[in-house]
N, C-alpha and C positions, 0 to 999 in steps of 0.2 A: 632293428635300424634310427638312426637319428636324421629326422629330415634337417635339409638345410638351410641357415639363417633361424632356427627352429630352439624353439624348449618343448615339443612334442617330438616324443620317443613311439614309434612303435616296437614291442617285444613280442614274442610268442608266448604261447603262453604254455608249450611244451615241458619248458626246466621241470623237474621234480624234485624236490626233496623229500629227508624223510616226515609222515606223519606223526606230528608230538601236540599233544594236547595236556594243559592244565590249567592253574589257578594262575588267569590272569595272561596267559597268553594259551594261541593255538598257530600250527603251521598245516599250510595247506598244501598239498602235490597241485604242482602248474597246470595238472590238465583235465581236473571237473570243477570250475569256476568260471564265478560273473564277477566281475570286477565289482559293477554297480550293487552288486547286492552285499559285499567287501565291503563297501566304502557305505551302503545304510549300516550294517552292523553298527563297523564302527562311529560312525556319526550317534548309535543310538547308545553307544556306552557312554561317550563323553556325553548327552544329555542327560545319562543315570550319572554324570559323575563317576563314570568305571573306570578304573583305570587298566586297561586291555593293549598286548602286543601280539597284533596277526599278522604272518610271514606267509605270500606268495609269487613261485619263483624265487624272480631275484628282487620284491619291494616290498613294501614293509608297509604296516598303517598302524597305528598307535592313537589310544585316548588316554583321558589323564584323567586325574582326580578336579581337577580344575574345568573339567569342560572341554578341552582343546582335544581336536584330534587332526591327525597331519597322513599325509602319505607320502613315501620317499621310495626315492631310487636311490641305493645308496653309489653304486657300481658311478654314476655320474653325480652325486651329491644334489640333484634337483629334491624338487619338494612342493609339495600344497595344502594349504589349510585346506582340512575337510570341517573342521566344525570351532567356535569358540562361545567359552563362555558359555557351552552346552546347546549353544544353536549353528545349527548346518549354514555350511557355505555353500556356495556353485563351485559343482568340477565338471572342467568340460572330459569325459570319455568315450569315444567308439570303441566299441569291441564288437564280433562276432566270435564265428568260434574256434577259430583256431589265433587270431591276434590281438591286439589294443592298443588302443590310442591313447594317452594322456596330456592335457595340456596341463603345460607344466606353468606356473605363478613364479616358481623363483630357486632360490639357491638355498642349500642347509652347510651348515659345519658342524660339528662340536667338538667344543670345548672345555676338557674337563665335564664341571655340572653343568655348562652351560649349550644350550644350544641358538646357537644364531642362524638367523632369518635374513637372508637378503632378497625382497622383492622387487620382480623383474620390470616392473610396471612402473611402479613408484619409485624406485633404485633405495626403499626406504631400510635402514636394516635393525634389526629388532634379536635384542635376546632376552630369550626364557632361561627362569631356571625353576627348579622343581620336574624337571619334565626326567624319564627312568636314561638317562642319559648312558650311563653305564651297558645296561641290556642293550641300547643299540645303538652303542661299539660293538659289545660284543655280537650282534649278528652279523653287524656290514663283515 
């Protein structure tokens, strides 16, 4: 459920997807996870400059070899940076056993090899290259 005039989404954690694990990616069903734990996991991967992609319910978390990490909601093209150059960035998350709310910081889009992020607060638009855009498009 979207809150009016807000970039905060509340989602149920009961959506399930098949569990699939492999090098550089993992898929979690939405029934048994804590979003904050997954955020810390992907921030640690970014700190180690380890590229990973994690999908949970409708969300995608990914880290890059350059030390960046992001949380995405592909259905609404919402984004929050979780790490930059290996350093964690703050993120507002509220969660309980069945729902969570995320303080989204902006929106994103993918154009070919470019990951384009528009910051809600500053209005600044940034284009990043070298992200796993082809994989992110496949997941969405």
